[in-house]
C-alpha positions in Angstrom: -10.5 -3.1 -6.5 -10.3 -0.6 -3.6 -7.8 -0.3 -0.8 -10.2 -1.9 1.7 -10.1 -5.2 -0.3 -6.3 -5.5 0.1 -4.1 -5.6 3.2 -1.2 -3.2 3.5 1.4 -5.7 2.4 -0.4 -6.3 -0.9 -0.5 -2.5 -1.5 3.2 -2.0 -0.8 4.4 -5.0 -2.8 5.8 -4.4 -6.2 3.3 -5.3 -8.9 6.2 -6.0 -11.4 5.6 -9.0 -13.5 8.9 -8.8 -15.3 7.0 -8.5 -18.6 7.5 -4.8 -19.3 5.8 -3.5 -22.4 5.9 0.3 -22.4 3.1 2.3 -24.0 2.4 6.0 -23.3 5.1 6.2 -20.6 3.4 3.3 -18.6 4.1 -0.4 -18.4 1.2 -2.4 -19.8 2.0 -5.3 -17.5 1.7 -3.5 -14.2 0.2 -0.2 -15.3 2.8 1.9 -13.3 4.3 5.0 -14.8 8.0 4.8 -15.8 8.7 7.3 -13.1 7.0 5.2 -10.4 9.0 2.1 -11.7 12.3 4.1 -11.5 11.6 5.5 -8.0 10.1 2.3 -6.5 13.2 1.3 -4.4 13.3 4.8 -2.8 9.5 5.1 -2.1 8.0 5.0 1.3 5.2 2.6 2.0 2.6 5.4 1.6 4.1 6.3 -1.8 4.0 2.7 -2.9 0.4 2.4 -1.9 -0.4 5.6 -3.9 1.5 4.3 -6.9 -0.3 0.9 -6.8 -3.7 2.5 -6.4 -2.9 4.8 -9.4 -1.9 1.8 -11.5 -5.1 -0.1 -10.6 -7.2 3.0 -11.4 -5.4 3.4 -14.7 -6.0 -0.3 -15.6 -9.7 0.1 -14.8 -9.9 3.4 -16.8 -8.4 1.8 -19.8 -10.7 -1.2 -19.4 -7.6 -3.3 -20.2 -6.4 -6.0 -17.8 -2.8 -6.2 -16.9 -0.8 -8.6 -19.0 -0.6 -12.0 -17.2 1.6 -15.0 -17.8 
């Protein structure tokens, strides 16, 4: 999914699913790095967009969907 397919609110919203499962310093549920998770509340909107796009790219690269309920 690319940035044009989502509105700005979707890209700045936390992707947290409260189902953290850490593997290789990343959460398998939302695909964010542990650093991105720790810094989330202090990130600007542009940093959140970057973190979310990185997480989406990581999920695609791993060919593994995020864990869902």
